[in-house]
C-alpha positions in Angstrom: 99.7 246.6 33.1 101.0 244.5 30.2 102.4 247.6 28.6 104.1 248.7 31.8 105.7 245.3 32.3 107.0 245.3 28.8 108.5 248.7 29.3 110.2 247.6 32.5 111.6 244.3 31.1 112.1 244.9 27.4 113.2 248.5 26.9 116.5 250.1 27.9 118.2 253.1 26.3 121.8 252.0 26.5 124.0 249.2 25.3 127.4 247.8 25.9 129.7 244.8 25.9 128.4 241.6 27.6 131.0 241.7 30.3 129.9 245.1 31.6 128.8 245.1 35.3 125.4 246.5 34.5 122.3 245.1 36.2 120.9 242.0 34.4 117.4 243.4 34.7 118.4 246.1 32.2 120.0 244.0 29.5 119.6 246.3 26.5 116.3 244.9 25.1 114.5 246.7 22.4 110.8 246.8 21.8 110.0 245.2 18.5 106.6 246.8 17.8 104.7 250.0 18.6 101.8 248.5 20.6 102.8 250.2 23.9 103.1 253.7 22.5 99.8 253.2 20.6 98.1 252.3 23.8 99.1 255.4 25.6 98.2 257.5 22.6 94.8 255.9 22.6 94.3 256.8 26.3 95.3 260.4 25.6 92.7 260.6 22.8 90.0 259.1 24.9 90.8 261.7 27.6 90.4 264.4 25.1 87.2 263.1 23.5 85.2 261.2 26.0 87.2 260.1 29.0 86.4 263.1 31.2 83.5 265.5 31.2 83.8 268.9 29.6 84.3 270.7 32.8 84.6 274.1 31.1 80.9 274.1 30.2 79.4 275.2 33.5 75.9 275.0 32.1 76.2 271.3 31.7 77.8 270.5 35.0 76.4 272.2 38.1 79.4 272.2 40.5 81.1 275.0 42.3 84.2 276.7 41.1 86.5 274.8 43.5 85.6 271.3 42.2 85.6 272.7 38.7 89.2 273.7 39.0 90.1 270.4 40.6 88.6 268.5 37.6 90.5 270.8 35.2 93.8 270.1 36.9 93.1 266.4 36.9 92.3 266.3 33.2 95.4 268.3 32.4 97.6 266.0 34.6 96.3 262.9 32.9 96.8 264.3 29.4 100.3 265.5 30.1 101.2 262.1 31.7 99.9 260.2 28.7 101.7 262.4 26.2 105.0 262.2 28.0 104.8 258.4 28.2 103.9 258.2 24.5 107.0 260.3 23.6 109.2 258.2 25.9 108.0 254.9 24.5 108.3 256.1 20.9 112.0 256.8 21.7 112.6 253.1 22.3 114.3 251.2 19.5 111.6 250.0 17.1 113.0 247.9 14.3 111.7 245.3 11.9 112.1 241.6 12.7 115.6 240.2 12.0 114.4 238.0 9.2 113.0 241.0 7.3 116.3 243.0 7.5 119.0 243.1 4.8 122.6 242.3 5.9 123.5 246.0 5.5 120.7 246.9 7.9 122.0 244.4 10.5 125.5 245.8 10.1 124.3 249.4 10.6 122.7 248.4 13.9 125.8 246.8 15.3 127.6 248.7 18.1 131.4 249.0 18.4 133.0 249.8 21.8 136.6 249.8 23.0 138.0 249.5 26.5 141.2 251.4 26.5 142.3 250.0 29.8 141.8 246.4 28.9 142.8 247.1 25.3 139.7 245.2 24.0 137.4 246.1 21.2 133.8 244.7 21.1 131.3 244.4 18.3 127.8 243.6 19.4 125.1 242.7 16.9 121.5 243.8 17.2 119.7 242.0 20.0 117.0 239.5 19.0 113.9 239.5 21.2 111.7 236.5 21.9 108.0 236.9 21.0 105.9 238.4 23.8 103.7 235.7 25.2 103.1 236.0 28.9 99.9 234.1 29.2 101.5 231.8 31.8 103.7 234.5 33.4 106.9 236.3 32.3 109.2 233.9 30.3 111.3 236.1 28.1 114.7 235.9 26.4 117.1 237.8 24.2 120.3 236.9 22.4 122.9 238.5 20.1 126.2 237.8 18.5 129.4 239.4 19.9 133.0 239.5 18.7 135.9 240.8 20.9 139.6 241.0 20.5 142.4 241.9 22.8 145.2 243.8 21.1 147.6 241.3 19.5 145.3 238.3 20.0 142.7 236.4 17.9 139.1 237.4 17.7 136.7 235.6 20.0 133.1 235.0 18.9 130.2 234.2 21.2 126.4 234.3 21.5 125.2 236.2 24.5 121.9 234.8 25.9 119.8 236.3 28.6 116.5 235.1 30.1 113.9 236.8 32.3 111.6 234.3 34.1 108.8 235.0 36.4 108.3 233.2 39.8 106.0 230.6 38.0 109.1 229.4 36.1 112.0 230.2 38.4 115.7 229.6 37.7 116.6 227.8 34.5 120.3 227.2 35.5 121.6 227.1 31.9 124.4 224.6 31.6 124.9 223.3 28.0 124.4 224.2 24.4 124.3 222.1 21.2 123.9 223.0 17.6 121.7 221.2 15.1 124.6 218.9 14.1 125.0 217.7 17.7 128.2 219.7 18.3 128.6 220.7 22.0 129.4 224.4 22.5 131.0 225.8 25.7 128.7 227.8 28.0 130.1 230.4 30.5 128.0 231.9 33.3 128.1 235.7 33.3 125.6 236.5 36.0 122.4 235.8 37.8 120.1 238.2 39.6 116.7 238.1 41.4 114.4 241.1 40.7 111.1 242.3 42.2 108.3 239.8 42.5 110.7 236.8 42.3 111.7 237.5 38.7 115.0 235.8 37.8 117.6 237.1 35.3 120.3 234.8 33.9 123.0 235.8 31.5 125.4 233.3 29.8 127.8 233.3 26.8 127.9 230.5 24.3 131.4 230.2 22.8 131.8 229.7 19.1 135.1 228.0 18.2 137.5 229.5 15.7 136.0 229.9 12.2 132.7 228.2 13.4 130.6 231.2 12.5 132.3 231.6 9.1 131.6 227.9 8.4 127.9 228.4 9.3 127.0 231.6 7.3 123.9 229.9 6.1 122.4 230.1 9.6 122.9 228.7 13.1 120.3 226.9 15.3 121.3 226.1 18.8 119.4 224.5 21.8 120.4 225.8 25.2 119.8 223.3 28.0 119.4 224.1 31.7 118.5 222.1 34.8 114.8 223.3 34.5 114.4 224.5 30.9 115.4 224.3 27.3 115.3 227.0 24.6 116.0 226.9 20.9 117.5 230.0 19.3 118.1 230.6 15.6 120.5 233.0 13.8 119.5 233.5 10.2 122.0 233.9 7.4 121.3 237.7 6.8 121.9 238.3 10.5 125.3 236.5 10.4 126.3 238.2 7.2 125.6 241.7 8.4 127.4 241.0 11.7 130.5 239.6 10.0 130.5 242.6 7.6 130.6 244.9 10.6 133.4 242.9 12.2 135.5 243.1 9.1 134.9 246.8 8.8 136.6 247.5 12.1 139.5 245.2 11.4 138.7 242.2 13.7 
């Protein structure tokens, strides 16, 4: 069950700019380890080795041909299902932790998109996932850096921050953000949504003033405050350097 919840809440196969009207429950998260695929692989191996009886050996199992065929079909179905799920989960993005990446690796994982109608180009950095710890219920977050520029205007930088909270936690109602030097940073609400089982999704953008990110290339630590929650997020120097490298490469 934990693996299926992780698949539903932390894995999506597309990405895009933060102002897209995509559902918040599919915010572009990436699985940061291989535990889910490994679990399904283990199930498949158990089915092959010991999970079901060897129904082909009719001397060991005294059942008629009808039930023998049913068991064979059941075993085949389970094996195929496990293998398909293993392949699908292996296709999710599996990347090393941000702190272990070189700036060039971070730059390579940035995405660049352009809206030809709005005349805006976006650069989105790799998304950073919170550690998986659902002992008290779902309480998850992701964040990433984004740069955007309308043709003929200055580049705008922001941190996009999304939370997924179970019914035990409820809405956070994010309102404010402060860096480690006490500087207040503007917060803009992008969207809120309620999912199955009372799960709440909240998406905000934390604005970074002109040249702020370039003045903090050694790292940024921010606390996001809501009516019912607080969360500290950190952007290490290699992450910022790789992102700015990508931004510069597309002329922003």
